[in-house]
Structure formats: C-alpha cells, structure tokens
N, C-alpha and C positions, 0 to 999 in steps of 0.2 A: 507032055513037055511044057505046054502053056500053063498047066496047073502047077508044075514044079517052079516055073519062073514066078508065078504069082505068089507062091508060098515064100520063096526066097526074098522077093521084093517086100512082102509084108513084114518078114522078119527083120530085114534091113531097116525098114521104116520104124519099127518098134525100137530097134537098137539106137537109131539116130535120135528119136524122140526121148528115149530114156537118158541118153547122153546129154541132151539139151536140158532136160529137167534136172539132172544131177548137177550140171554146171550152174543152173539157176539157183539150186539149193545151196551150193557152195558159196556162190556170190552173195546170197541172202545172209548166210551164216557169217560171212566176212563183214558184211554191212552191219549186222547186229553186234558184232564184237567191237565195232568202231564207236559205239555210243558211249563207251566208258573211257575216261581220260586216265592216263597213267604217267608216272614219272620214273624214268630208269636212271640210276646213278652208276657210273663206272668207277673204278678204283682211283682214277685221277681226279674225280670230282666233277667231271663234265655231266651235264644234264641234257636229256633228250626228251622233249615233249612229243609224243607220238600219236595221240588221239585227241579229238575235239569233244568238248562237253556238249551235250544236247539240250540242256536246260540249266536254270539257275541253281537248282539243287545239286546237280552233278558238279558244277564249278565250286560251290560253297563247301561241299563235303570233302573236297580234296585240298581245301585251304585250311591250314592250322591257324593262320593269322590273317584277319581282314581289317584293314585300317583305312581311314581317310587321312590323307597327308599331302604335303607339298614337297617337291624335290628342291632341296636347298644346296646340294653340292654333288658334283660328279668327279670321280677320280679314275683315270686309266691305270691299271695295275698289271704287273707281270710278277708272278710268284713261282719260285722253284719248289716243287713238292716231291716227296719221296713216293715212288711207286711201291705198292704193297708186295712183299715177297710171295712168290708162288702164283701171282696173277699172270694172265697171258701178256698184258702190257709190259710187265717187268721182264718176263722170259724173252720176249722179242728183242728188247733193248740190250739185255745182257748177252744174248746170242750174237749181237752185232758189235759187242765190245764197248758199248756205251755206258754212261752213268745211269744208275737206276732212278733217274729223276725225270720230271716232266715240267716244262714251263707252261704255266696256266696264265693266259692273258684275258683280260676282260675289264669291265667297268663297274665300279662301286657307285651306287646311287644312295646318297644320304637323304632320308625322308623325315621331315618334321611332322610328327603325328598329331593331329588335332582331335581324332576320335577313333576309338577301338570298337569295331563292330563284332568281331569274333576273336577269341583267344585272349591271352594276357600279355601285357607289356609293362615292365617295371620302369620304363623311362620314356621320354618323349621323342626319341629319335630311333630309327631303325635303318640298317644298311641292307640294300638289295644288290645282288650281284648278277650280271649278265655276261656270259662268255663272249669273247670277241667274234668268234665265228657264228654266233647266233644273233648278233645285234640287229642285222637286217631283217630278221623275222618279226621284230617288234615295231609298234608304232613309234614315231619320233617322240623321245622323252627329253624334255628340256628343263633346266632350272627355272623354277617359278610355276611349273605345271602342278595343278592340284588334281588328284585322282583318288579313286578307291582302288587299293592294291590288294589282290588276292595272292597270298604268299604261303610258302612252306619253308621250314628250316632245313638246310642241307648240312648234315654233319661233316661230310668230306670237305666242304668249302668253308664251313664255319660261319655262314651268313644266310640270310633269307634269299629265296629265289621266287620268281613268279610261277604259278602253277600252270599257266598257259601263256604262250607268247603274245596272244591278242586278247582273248577273253578275260585274261587276268587283270585287265585295266579298264576302269570305267572313269571317263573324264568328268570332272565336276567344274562347270563353267562359273563365271563370275556371279551369275544370278542364282547359283546353287542348284542349277538344273544338271541332270546327269546325261552324258552321251556315251553309250557303250561303243567300244572299238570293234566289237564282234557282232555280226548281224545274222549268224546262222541260227535259225530257230525263232519261233514266235516270242518266246519269253524274253530273249535278249532285245528283240526289236521293240517290245512293249516298254522297255526301260527308257527308251529315248525320250528326252525332254521331261521325264518324271523328276519330281523334286528329290533332293538328297534324302530327306526324311522318309519319303515313300519308299525309296530303294533300300534304305537301311532297314525299314520294317519288313520288307519282303525277304531280305537276307536273313534277318533274325527269325523269321517264321519257318525257314527251310533248313537252318543250320543244325 
C-alpha cells in the first residue's frame, strides 16, 4: 500500500512539474512574440499599436518615414467615413438599422520638416494623425516641439501615423540634444543626451 502511495505521489509530482514547465514555456513563447512591433488597421481606419520595440532597429524597420521636424499646427477633426461592405463593422451597424458610416475623431498635427532621415518627402510639411481615444497614450505634443518622428503612412486614414505611441518620438532640445520618450531597452536609454547628428547616424546605420 505504501509502495502504491509513493508511486502515485511521484506520478502526481511529475505531472505538476510538467504542467509548471509547460506554463513557463508558453509564457516564454508569449514573451518572445512581444519583441516585434506591429500595426493593425481596421476597416474604419483606426490603428492599434500592440507590441513594443526592443531596440532601435526594430523601431526603424517599422518606420517608412523618419523626419526631424517641429509641430507648427494642431487641428481637432471629426470625419464621417464609409464602412467597407461585408466587414464585421458594417454588418453590425446595418443589423441595427444604422447608417453604414463611422465618425472618426482625432487630431491632425502639421509638422514642418527640417531633415529627412529615412524615406522620401516631396515637400516640407507632413500631417500626422492621432485618434482621439489614443491621445492619452502619447507624450504631450505641443506646437513648437521639435522631435524626431517615426512614421508610417496609413491608407485608410490618408495621413501618416506614429509607429509606436511612445518610442515613435525622440525629443530634440534647444541644444540639439536628443531625449527619447521610451526607456525600455539599453539602446533607447543610450540615446539620452546624444547629439542629433549622432542619433541620425545610428538610425541610418540600422535602417
């Protein structure tokens, strides 16, 4: 009887240990997935930043346009847009007898560009859009602020958007020193108080 109890106890211990190890493996796998940043666009043009970049290359590789510029204008906008036929969003609205449209609210930031680090720009101004319900996820952005903007063009919106709500912004101070808004990871911390020319060179080396 004692031998049977010992065998059962050992079996249970192995099962519990295996479960713990499996849980650790799943957690580790989930953590490994989080090292890549992605942008998900819905049919209404909303953007959801879901993962954080782990280094400068991860941030730069997701940016189609990187510029140094100054915010010169902000405009709050509300736009009525058509929901695409056959999408879940439109199906829900039509089932409730509503119009197949969506009111998109947000802020347009007009940026006067002084330097293009990555990508091409045929003019000296670019418009960046931030949805109203995501504005609190960003650092405070004011007219007169000079930053390095990491951007991507959104076709549903027809404007540029930031590739990450915090890491997408690198503040450039009056003395031309850079202050990252994002401090997760050694590479981002090392950018603090570096000169703009040094940071530009680092971006160009990994783009």
